[in-house]
N, C-alpha and C positions, 0 to 999 in steps of 0.2 A: 910544662908538666915535669914533675920530678920522678926519677927512676930509682927504684930500690936496688939494693945490692943483689946481683944475680944469684949469689950463693944462698940467699934467703928465699924460701919458697912458701907462699901463703896459700892455704886452701881457697878454692873459689868461693866457699861459703863466707869467708871473711869479707871479701869485697862486696858480695851481694848483701850481706847483713849491714855493712856500713852504708851502702846505697839506700837500703830500705829505711834506715834511720833518717837519712837526709830527706827522703821522699815523704815520710810521715810528718816530719817537722815542717817542711814546706807546705804540706797540705793543710796544716793547722794555722798557717799565717792569715788567711782570710777570716777565719773564725775569731782569732785573737784581735785582728784589726777591727772587726765589727763590734767587739766588746768596748773598744776605745773610741766610739763615735763622738763622745762628749769632749775629747781631748783635741785641741787644735792640731791639725795634721803636721805642720812643720815642727812643733814641739815634740810630737810623738816620734817624728822622724829622727830628731836629735837624740832622744832617749834611746831609741832602738839602735842607732849607730854606735852610741857610747857602749851599750851592753854588748853589741857585736864585736867591737874592738877588744873588749876585755875577754870575750869568749874565744876569740881567734888568736890570742897570744901564743898558744902552743905552736902555731905555724910560723911565728916570727923568726927571721933569720937575716943576717947581714947580706945585703945585695949592693953591689957597686953600681949604682945608677949613673954615677958621673961618667962612666965609659960610654953612655948613650949620647946621641946628639942633643942639641938644645931643644929641638922640637919634641923629641921623645921624653925628655925630662919634664917639659911643660905638660905634655899629655899625661904622664904618669902622676905627677904631684898635684895637678889641677884638673885635667880633663877627666880622669878616672873618678875622683871624689865627686865632681859635678854630675857625672853619669849615675853614680850610686844615689846621690840625693834625688836626682830626677826620677830614677826608677822607684825608689821607696815612697817619696812624697806624692807623686802622681798616682801611685797605686792606692795609697790611703785615701786621697781625695776622690778618686774615681769610684771607690767602693762606697763612699758616702752619698754620691750623687746618683748612682745607678744601683740596681739590685746586686748584692755582694757576689753571689755565685756566678752571675753572668759576667760581671766585671773581672772577676778572678780568671774565668775561662778565657776571656780575650787577652789578658796579660800573659797567660801561658801559651800563647802562640809564638812567643819569642824564640823557641828553638828553630822554627821554620825560618824566621828572619835571620837568625844566626847562620843557618846553612846557606841561605842565599848570599849573605855577605862573604862567607868563606869561599864559596864557589867563584864568586866574582873576583875576589882578590887573588885566588890561585890560578884560575884559568882565563880570566878576562872576559868571561861570559857566564850565563846561567844555563845549567843543564836542564834537560827536559824533566827529569825526575823531580828536581827541586821546584820547578815551576808548577808541576802537577800537584805536588804535595802542598805547596802554598795555596793553590786554588781550592783544594779540598779543605784545608784547615780554615781558611778565611770564609769559605761558604758556611761553615759551622758558626763562625762569628756573625755573619750576615743574617743567619737564621734568627739570632737573638735581637738584631737591630730592626728587622722588618716591622714587628708590631709597634715599636716605639715611633718609627718614622711615619707609618701610615695612620697612627692613632691621633697624632697632633697633641700638643700639650706635654710631650715627653722631652722637652728641651734639656732639663737637668739630667735625665738618664742618658741622652745622647752625648752630652758633655762628659758625663762619667765614663761612657764607653770610649770616647776619644782619648781621655786621660789614661785609661787602662791600656789602650793601644800605644800611647806614648811611653808608658812604663815598659811595655814589651820591647819597643824600639831601643830604649836605654839599656835594658838587660842584654839585648842582642849585640849592641855596639860594644858594651863592656866585655862581653864574652869574646867578641872578635878581637878587641884590643889585647885581651889577655893571651890570645892565641898567637898574635903576630908581634907582640912586644919583644924587643931584643933581650930583655931580662925577664926571669919569672916574676910574676906579680903576687903569687900566693904568699911568699914570705913577707911581702910588704903590706899585706891586707890589714893587719891591726893599725898601722900608721895611716893607711889610706882611709879606713873607716873613721879614725879619730879626726883627721882633717875634714872629712865630710860632716862629722858631728859638729865641729866648731862652726863651719859655714852654715849648716842648718839652724844651729842655735842663734847665730847672728841674724839670719833671715827671719826666724820666728820673733825675735825681739823687735825687728823693724816692721814687719808686715802684720804680725799678730798681736804685738804689744805684750808678748809674754816675757816680762822681765822677772816677775815673781817666781817663787819656787813652784814646780808642778804639783798637782794633787797626788795623793797616795795611789789612787786608781791609775793615773797616767804613768807614774813611776813603775808600778807593778806590771802593767801591760807592756810598756816599753821594754822593760827588762826581760819579760817573757819572750817578746818578739826578737829582741837582740840576742839573747842567749840561745834561743831555739832556732827559728828559721834563718836568722842572719848570723848565727854564731856556730853552735854545735853542728848544725846541718852542713855548713861550709867546710868545717873540719872533717866531718864524716865523708863528705863528697870527695874531698882531696884524697883521703885514705882509700876510698873505693876506687878511684881512678888509678892510684899507684899500685894497688894490690891486684887488680883484676883487668879484664879486657874492657877497653873503652866502649866498644859497641854493645856489649852485654849490659854494662852498667848504665850506659846512656839510655838504653831502651826503657829502663825502669822509670826514668824521669817523666816519661809520657803519661804515666798514671796519675801524676800530681793533680791536673785539673779535675779528673773524675773524683778522686778522693776528697779534694777541697770542696767541690760542690756537694758531695754526699754528706760531709760533716756539717755544712751549713744547713742542709735540709733536715738532718737529724736533730740539730740544735734548735730547729724552729725559726731560723733566721732567713730562710728562703723557702719559697713554695715550689713544689715539684710539678712541672707540666711536661708535656712530651718534647718540647723544644730543647730543654736543658740536656737530657741524656743523649738526644740525637746530635746536638751541637758538640757535646763532649766527645762522642765517638768520632765525629768528623775531624775534630782538632787532633785527636790521638792518631788517627789513620793518616792525616796529612803530615804530621810530624814524622811518623815512621817512614812514609813514602819519601819525604824530602831528605831524611837522614840517610837513606840508602844511596 
C-alpha cells in the first residue's frame, strides 16, 4: 500500500467517495458480463484485460522487481497474470452456466478467503472469528446450491457455481500475494494486466479458435468491463485506501454482492426469490465477521 505525504490531509469524504465509485463499478460487472453471453469467454477476458491495462496506466510507476528473489519474480510476472486470467475467465464462464446473480454472490465470498489466508500467513493458524465468518458466508452460498443439488438435472448450474468459487479463490490468492509481495504490485498493474491479456488471447486462439477480429458487441462490452470494473474501479480503490482508513473503506466493499444482485434483478436478468436476499445478507455478515 502506498502512503501519501503526511502534510497533505484529505477529508474522509474523498476516500468514501472513491470507494463508492469502485463499489458501484464492481456491482455492474455481472450485468455487463451477462450482456456479453454470445462472446467466447476467453476472448472477452482478453478484451477486458486490455482495456483494464489502459485504464490503470495512471497507477504505473517504475518498481525494481530485480531486487526480489527468483521465486518472487516468477510469481509476479507469471503467477499474478495467471491468477488474474483465472479470476476473470472462470467468473465469465460461471455466470453463463449458472444464474448470474447467484454465481456473482458466490464469487464475492473472496474477502472471507482472503482473511483466512492472511490469518494463516501471519499467525500460523486460523482465528475463531475468521472461521465463524467463513461458515456464515458459505452457509449463504450453500443456500443457493441446495435446490440445484436436490433437484437433479442442474449439472451445468453446479459447474457454474464451482467456477464462481474458483474465481473467488483466485481473487483471494491475488489479494494475499499483493499484501505479502516484497514490492508494491499496484504500480505494476498495467503491465501485469497486459501480460494476462496476451496469455488470454493466445488461449482464446487455441481453445476457442478466435483468430478473427471480435464483433463490435464484444469489443464494446470488453472495453466497458475493462475500463470500469477492472480499470477505473481499481484506480478508485487504490485512492480510497491511500486517502482513508482501510477498515472503513474495506467495509464498503461488502455491499458489492447485494448491489450486483439487485442490478441483475432490476434489469430482468435474474428472478428474485427469498433465497437470494437471505444468501446475500449471510455473505455480507460473514465477511464483516471474518474481517474483524
